[in-house]
Each structure stands twice: as C-alpha cells, then as structure tokens.
N, C-alpha and C positions, 0 to 999 in steps of 0.2 A: 562028607556025609553029615558031620556035625553041623557044618555051616548051613546046610539045607534044612535040617531039623530046627535050627535056631531061627532061621528066616520064617519057617512055617509057624513056629510058636509065636513069634512077634506079630505075624499077620493075624493069627487067631486072637491074640491079646488086644490088638488094635481094634478088631471087629467087636470084641466084647466091650471094650471101653467106649466105642462109638455107640453101641446099643444102650449102655448105661447113661451116656450123655443125653441120649434121646429122652430118657426118663425125666431129666431136668427141663428139657425143652417142652415136653408134653403140656404142662399147664399153660404155656404161652404159644401153643402150636399155631393158632390162627395168625397172630402177628408175625411169627417166624415164617409161616408159609407165604404170607403177603410179601414179606421182605425178600424171599427167594423168587416169587413169581414176578415181582417188579423188575428183577434183573433181566428177564427175558426180553421185554421191549427195549430196555436200556441198551442191552448189547445188540439187539437186532437193528436198532436205528442207526448204528454205525455204518451199515451197508447202504443207507439211503443216499449219502453224499457220493460214495463211489459209484453206485448204480446210475445216479443222475448225470454223471460226467459223460457217459456214452452218447445219449441223445444230444447233449450240449455240444460235444466235440463234433459229432457228425453233421449236425444241423447248422450250428453257428459258424464253426471254423471251416468246414468243408463246403456246405451249401450257401454260406453267407446269409442266413435267415435267422430272425429272432422271434418270429410270430408263434412258432410251435413250442418254444422253450421258455417263454416269459414267466411261466408258473414255477420254474425250477428254483430260483433264488428264494421265492416266498415259501415254497415247500420245505426247503432246507432250514429256514428260520423257524417255521412252525415245529418241525421235528426236533430241532435243537432245544427249543423252549420246553417241549414235552419231556425230552430226555433229561434236562436239567432238573425239572420239577420232580420227576420220578427218582432221580438220583438222590435228591435231598430226602425224599420220603423213605427210600430204601436205607439210607444212612441212619435216619432217625429210628426206624423200626429195628434195625440191627443193634444199635446202641441200647435201645430200651430192653430188648430181649436179652442181650448179652449181660447187661448189668443186673437184671432180675435173676438170671441163672447164676451169676457170680455171687449175688447176695444169698441165694438159697444154699449154694455149696459152702459158702463161708460159715453160714449158721450151722450146717452139719459138721463141718470141720472143727468149729469152735466147740460144739458139743463133744466131739471126739477128743479134743485137746483136754477137756475137763476130766476125761476118764483115764488119762495117762498117769502112771505112778511117779513117785519122787525120783526113781532111778532114771526115768526118761529126761526129767529136767536137769538131773545131775550131769547127764552126758550131752545135752543139746543146749547150745548157746541161744541167747535171745534173738540174735540176727537170723539164725537158721530157722527158728520158729516163725519169725515174720515172713521170711521168704517162702517157706513151704506151706504155711497156712493162709497166707494172704496174697503174696505176689504171684505165686504159681496159679492161683485161681483166676486172677485177672488175666494172666497170660493165656491160660487155657480157654477161658470163656470169651472175653472181649477180643483177644487176638485171633481166635479161631473163627469167630463169627464175622469180624471185619474182613478177614482174608477170604472167608467163604463168599461174601458179597463180591469181592474183587474177582475171585476165580469164576463164579457163576456168570458174572457180567461178561468176563472175557471169553468164557466158553460159548455163550450165545452170540457174542459179537463175532467170534471166530467162525462159528457155523454159518452165520448170515454172510460174512465176507467170503467164505469158501464157496457159498452159493453164487455170489457175484463172480468169483473167479471162473467157475465152471460155465456160468452164463455167457461170459465173454470169450473163453477159449479153454476147451477141455485139455488140450495138449499142454498149455502153459500151467493149467491148474494142477496137473499131475506132478509136474516139476516142483511147484510151490509146496504141495502137500508133503512130498517126500522130504524136502529140505526142512519143513516144519517138524516132522517126526524126528529127524536127525538132531534138530536144535533142542528138542525136549528131552532127548535120551539122557543127558547128564543129570537130569533131576532125579533119576532113579537111584543115584548113589548118595544123595544128600543125607538121608537118615543114617546110613552106615558111617558117614564121615563125621557127623556131629554127635552121635550117640554117646561116645566116650567122654566128650568134653562137657556135656550138659550138666552132669552132677557136680563136676568140679566148678563150673561157672556159678551154679546155684550156691555151692558152699562158699565161694569167694564173695559173692554178693551178700550172703549172710554175715560173713566176717566183717565187711565194711559197715553194715548196720550195727553189728555188735560194738564196734569202736565208738559209734555215735552214742549208743546206749550207755556204754561205760563212762564216756566223757560227761554225759548228762548226769548220771547217778553219782559219779565219783568226783564231781567238780571241786569239792572242798579238799579232798585228798590230793588231787592234782595241784591245786593252788598252794596248799600248805607244804607239800614236799617238792614244789617246783618241778613237777613231772611233765611240763609242757613239751620239752624236747623228747622225752621218752615216749609220750603218746604220739607225737608227730612222727617219730621214727617208726613206730609200729604201724601207724596208719599208712605211711609211705610204702612200707614193705608189702602191706596188703594190697594197696593200689597197684604196685608193681606186679604182683601175682595176677590181679585182674587184667592188667594190661597184656601180660604174656598170654593169658588164656584167650583174650580178644584177638590177639595177633594170630594165635593158632587156629582160631575159628575162621579168620579171613584166609589163612593159608590153605585150609581144607575146603573152603566153599567159595572163596573169592574169584577163582578162575572160571566159575560157571557162567557168569554173565558175559565176560569177554569172549569165552568160547562160543556161547550161543550167538553173540553179536557177529562173530566171524562167520559162523555157519549160515546165518541169515543173509549176510552180505554176499556170500557165494550164491545163494538162491536168487537174490535180486539181480546179480550179474548174469546168471544163467537165463533168467526170464527176459532180460533186456536183449541179450544176444539172440535167443531163439525167437523172441517176439519181433525183432527187426526182420528176421527171415520171413516170418508169416505175413507181415505187412507188405513186404516187397512182392511176395507171391500172391498177394490179395486174398489170403485165407482168413484174415481178420481186418476190420477197419481201424483207422487211427483212433476212433472213439472207443472201440473195444479195447485197444491197447492202453489208452490213457485211463480208462475205467478200471482195467485190470491192475495197472501199476498202482493206482490210488488205493484199491482194495488190498493189494499185497502189502503196501507200506503200512496201512492201518492194521493189518493182520500181524505183521512182523514186529512193528515198533514195541508193543507191550511185551512180546516174547523176549526181547533183549533184556528187560529188567525183571522178568518173571522169576528168575532164579532167586533174587533176594526175597521176594514174597513167599516163594515156596520154602525157603529156609525158615521164615517166620512161622509158616504153617506147621512145619515139622517140629519146631521148638514148642509151639502151642500143643501139639499132639503129645510130645514127651512130657510137657508140664501136666497135661491131663492124666497121663499114666501115673505120675507121681502123686497127684491128688487122689486118685482112686486107690493107690497103694496105701495112703494114709487112712482113707475111709475104710479099707479092708483090714487095717491093723487091729489085732485083738489086744485089748488091755492086758498087761501082765497080771494085774490084780483085779479080779471080777468076782461077782457072786457065784457060788456053786449052784448047781441045778435045783437043789432042794434047800436053799438058804433059809435059816430060821430068823425071825425077827427078835431082836434083843429088847427086853422090856425092863431094863434097869439092872443094877448089880444087887444080888441078894445074899451071896455068901462070900466069894473070894475070887481073886485073880491068881492064876498059877502059871509060872514059867517052868516047863519040864524039859530038861536036857537041851536047852536052846543053844544052837551054834549058828553063826551067821558070818558071811563075807561079802563085801562089795565087789572085790576083785578076786577071782578064783586063785586059791593058793595063799591068800592073805587073810586069815580069819580075824574077825573083829570081836566076836563073842565065842567062847569055848565052853560048851556043855554047862550052861548056866541054869540052875534050878532055884526057884524062889516062890514063896506064897505070900500074898497080900490080902489080909482079911478086909471085909467090908468096914468102912469107917476108919481104917488105919491110915496113918500118914507115914510114908516110907521115903527116906532121903537117899539119893545115890551120890556118892562122893568117890574121888579117886583121881588118878593122873589124867591129864588131858589126852584125848584120843584113846582112852581106855575102853570105851564102849558104852558109857552111861547114856548118851543121847540115843544111840542105836537101840539100846534096850527098851527105852520108853517109846521110841518111834515105831517099834514093831507092834505095839498094842493097838493103835488105830489103823494098822495095816498100811502105813506109808510105804513099807517094804514087806515082802512076804518071805517066810521061811521056805527053803527048798525041802522036798520030801526027804525024810530021814534025818532032818536037822532039828528034831524036837518039835514041840507044840506049845501054844499059849492058850490057856483055857480061861473062860469066864463062866463061873458057876458050873464048871465041869464040861462046858461045850467048847470045842475048838473054835477059835475066832474065824477060821476059814469057812466054817459052816454057818456063820452068822451073816445076815444081810448087812452089807457094808454101810449103807445109809443109816440104818438103825444103830450099828456099832458106833459110828462116829457121832451120832446124835447124842450118845450117852457119855461122850468124852469132851471136855473143854480143855483147851491148851492156851497157856500164856507163855510166849517165847521171850528170849532175850531182846530180840529186835522184832517187835510185832509190826506186821504190815497193816497200814491203814489205807483205805481207798480215798481217792479224791472225792470231795463232797463235804458234808457237815458232820459235826460231832454226833448229832442225833442219828444220822444215817449209819454211821459206823458202829454205834452202840446197838442199834436196832437189828444189825446183822445177826446178833445172837438169837433173836426171836422177833421176826417181823410182825407177828401177831400180838406182841406185848401191849398191855394197856398203859396209859399214862402213869398210873400208880406204880406199876411194875418198873417202868423206866425210871421214875423218880427214886424208887427204892434202890435200884441198881447204881444210879449215880451217887447216892448217899453212901452206900456200902463200899463203893470204890473210892471214897474220899475225893470225889470230883466236885461236890456241890459248891465248895468255897471258890474253886477256880472258875466254875461256870458262872457264878454270880458276878464275877469281875468283867465278864464279856458283854458287850452291848447287845449282841444277838443271842447270847446264851447258847443253848444247845444247837441253834441254827447257824453257828459260826462256821465259816468255811475253813478247812484245815490245810488246803493245798495238796498237791500230789505227794503221796506217801506220808502225809502229815508233816511236811517240812516246816510248817509254821508253829509247831508245838515242840516243847522240850521232851527229853527222854522220859522223864517221870510222868508227864501229862499223857504221853502216848501209852505208857504202861497202864495207867489207870483207866484209860478208855478201853484198852484190851481187857482189863479185869472187869469193867462194867459190862462189856459184851459177854464175857464168860458168865457173869451173874445172871444176865437175861436168859442165857441158854439153859442155865439151871441143870446141868448134867451131873449125874452122881459120881463121875470120875473126873478128877482134875489133874492135869499134867502141868507142872511149872518148870520150864527149862531155862535155868539161869535168869530168872525173871527180874532180879535186882542187881546182877553183877556189873552192869554198865552204868549204874547210877551213883551220884555223889551221896554222902552220908545223909544230908537233909532230905533229898528226894527219896532215898532208900527207906527212911523211917516212915514217910507217908505211904509209899507203895507197899511196904511190909504190913502196915496196918490194914490196907485194902486186901492184901493177900490173906492175912489172918481171918478177915471177915469171909472171904471166898472159901476158905478151907473148912469152915464149920459144917459139921454133919456130912462131910463128903469123904470119899476115898481119894487120897492125894499121893501123887508121885512127884517128888521134887528132885531136880538136878541142881547142885550148888557147888561152887568152889569156896564160897565164904562159909566156913563151918559154923560160924556164930549164928547163922540163919536157920540151922537145922538141928540145934541142940534139943529142941522140944519135940522132935519127930518121934513117933512111937518106935520106929525101927530105922536104923541107919545101915545101909549096905555099901560096902567098899568094893568097888570094881576096878581092878588093875589089870591092864593088858588083856582085857577080854574075859577075865575070870572073876568070879565072886569069891573074894578072899576073906572078908570079915562081915559079920552080921550081928546086930544087937542094938541096944539103946545107947545113948550118949554116955551114960555113966558106966555101963557094962564094957563098952569099947575102950574107955579111958583106963580101965583097970587091967586091960590085957598087957602083959609084959611083952615089950618089943612089938606092940601092935602098930599096924600101919596108920590107923585112924588116930591113935594117940600121938604118934610122931607128927602127923600132919597138923593136928590141932595145936600142939605145942609150938610148932614152927610158925603158925599163923599168929599165935598170941605174942610171940617175940617180935 
C-alpha cells in the first residue's frame, strides 16, 4: 500500500515539475516548438528507404526491369539530404533553447544561493554547491532537451516504420509490435533502480570538486607541510567511492540493453521464420518481405541502445527535481511580514538573555545580557571558542536565535522585525581574513558604496592609510589584485577592507580579529586605519591581543559562552583574581 502511495506521489511530483519546466520553456516556445516539429519529418523519412525496397525487389529482382524504379536511388538521396539538414537544424534549436533555459535557471538559483544563511555554508562544501547549483541545471536542461529530440525522432521514426510493417504484412507486423512492447517493458523499472544512487552520485561528484578547490586555495599549505601524499590519498579514496557508485549504477541498469537486445533478436527470428512460411504460400511477395525486414531492423536497432538514453532521461528528470527542490527552499533567515526599515542607530544595542547553539545540546552562548550605547566602543575578549565571534555574528543576523532563546534589540526593536537589507546596510565588518574579489583595488573598495564620488573614494583611501601604497603602483587604484587578493600582503588586504568599510559609512562597525594575523609593522599601520574608522561610530571589537583594546569604553570577558566580566581596562585590572587581569598580565609577560 505504501509503495502504491509513493509511486502516485512521485508521479504527481513529476507532473508538477514538468509543468514548472514549461514556465522556463515559454519565453522560447517558438524555437522549442520548431525543434520538436522538425523531428516529425526526420523520423518519418526513415520509412522511405524501407518502403522503396518493395517495388525495387519486385520489379528489378523478380521482373528483371529497371525502367519503373530508376527514380528510387535519386529519391533516397534527396530524402537523406533533407533529413541531414533538418537534423542539424533540430540540434541547433535544441541546444539554443536548452542553454537559454539553463542560464535562466542558473540566474534564479544564484539569486537563491545569495539568500542562504551562514549555517548553510557551514554544512555544505564548495563542491556540493557547484554540483547542485550548476551541474544539475546543465543535466536537467541540456540533457533533457537533447534526449527529448532523440526520443521524439525515434517515436515518429517508429510510427512510420510500423506503418511500413503493416503495409507489407499485418500478420508479421503484429508479431513485431508485441516483441517491441516486450523489449520496452524493462524501461519501466529504471527510475526505481537509480533513485537511491542519484543523491550519492551527486555527493561524490561534489566531493571530487571540493578536493580541486581545496588544492587550489590551500596550495601553499600543501607545499609547506609536504601534504602532497595526504591530498593524493584523500583524492584516491574519493575516486574509489565514485568508482563503486558507478559500478553499482551499471549493475542496476546495465542489463537493460543486453536484455532488450535479446528480446529484439527473438522478434527478428520469429519474423524470419513466419515470413518464410508466408512467402512459400504466396501470401506476401519477396519485395514485401525484404521491405518488412528492412523496416524491422531500422525499428529494432535504436531500441537496443535506447535503455542507455532512457537512463540519461531519468537522471535528467531527477536532476530537475533537485533543482526545483532548491528553488522551493525557504531561507532560514528572512524578513518578517511587517519588517521595519532601520534608519541608523539612535540609542543603544541590547542583548537580552541570549542563548545560542550551532549543534543541539552544545550551547555556545548561555543567557548573555549586554547593553551597548550609541558611540560606545566595546571589546570582547576571552578564551578561544568561548562565543565572542558568535555574539557579534548574531547582530547582522548571520545566524538567528531560536524562539525562547532571548532577543537582540536595536533602539528597542527586535532585529528579527527589522528589514535585513537595511539592518546590514547599517553595519560594517572587518574580518581577520577579509575576502577580496578578483578585479582592481578600486572595484573592491567601491563595493562599500558603488555610488560614491571620486572625492569620497579618495578620502576613504587616505583614512585607510592606503594612499602611500597606492602611489607606488603604476596603475594606482586600477591595479589588478588577483583572485582573493593573492597579489597583496595581509596588511594591504586589511586596509582595502577598511577603506571599503569607510565608503559604506555605517553607524555600527564590527572588527573581528582585524589585526591578529599581522606583523608588528603592518599592525601599526592597520591600527591607525582602524582608529580612523572607529571615530564617531558604535564599535564592537573582538581581539586576542589585549593591548589593542585598552582604550575601549567597555571590555566584556566572554568565557565558555558566559559573560563573566564587564568594565573598562582600569576597572578590570583592579578586580582581584579577575580573568581579564590574569590574561593581561600573561600577555605582558
């Protein structure tokens, strides 16, 4: 009973996905329709050669005359040329439509990818993202349409050839059609056989791509730690997993084509045996028989290999289901129905009884309460993994609090009730390892405010202490920095990120270990840029180097998810047996 319900549900789902696919086809319906209509004559012309053999055999071989059949070779040439031209046109149309649809779907999926929260990226590797957001679309669109052309061509070819069969002998045609249906029956089990393997295959393909990404991005670590053997070992293990899945796929579907080949052979044997009887008893002519056999072979030959094509169609349909599954996914963090636009920070930021956990049962923050006044600089210090970064990452809603786990307020309004775009527009972040996009220095800074004037850009460069460095470059701000800014030093990348934050000009600034990865000389320059950025703003600083936060208005010590101390640098040093005082003295030593 459950199996029947499941099959019906899958059928309904397939129909729904097919209808949704048609929405993407609709803008290009004319070309798509032409591509399908062209397959009708392409397939039907296969019957011309088989049909022409009857008069040729009866007139030339039996009556020993060529006068009445001299047109047949020329007819075959003309029809073959027409078929070839239309085949090219159908392929071109299908490819054009398929790629247009794929591009439209990729744009929508990319838009969807932008809406996913940080937790999604924490759990999903880069290879899986590439497979699901890119490769699946190509498989669903291009694979489906190219196989659709193949199937429609063969459908019309089969119908025309079956017409030739019945024209020559209805008795033999009945045998041929029964055998044909028997040969096609195994295709009904394909989807069930490959369904369970498809997700594993996609995952393994994503794992392979992840290895390439890791090797590319981590090439220096691999070289410096001599990790070539380690990487090769991991890559070989993944390839072995892919190999095993590929073998399982063959085991489950590989017998279909040989089985269909065997059934077709039985049909041909039965037709030859019964056809010989009909010729001997003069119920059909030799021309009928030869024409019938030619049509039968032309009908059966594609059937022998159709199993592989049908596998591809099913895989394309399953890929389409996964694509629509992503498009239907609702972002975990989204605007509420009556979201309010944030127009700056006027009074304070408040954390009220905030608790948070990435993994259920393993709390990272425990009932934290904190007030940050407008214009105040607050530094978060404490043990690694204690929850400092999590605390500040909750403010721009990179992660969301679960109901009952407290709330974060800006000017008395829960941030869940604020429009996300406006919330993040009021917050600038400078991270320990800032991401720079491939392109020029100018393009990366202008991301802070693409409408900024040249004067504003120049001021941001100066305030970020970049002007001296820019002056040494031949192309200045238009210097290419390479992928992820690989052509720049750590300090230069930090200052570009700070200049970007200057251009954004947000009232709230988050500095997450912004200088911890720099040497003393670079740190001094970057710290000057940070000091400039902090002026007249509300600042949240995460730092391990306590010397960088002594001038903060308030220092908050977060240990193991709890706020354990709070006060100025001087106040915390006076606390007897205080955690901050102990940390500070340890770092001084």
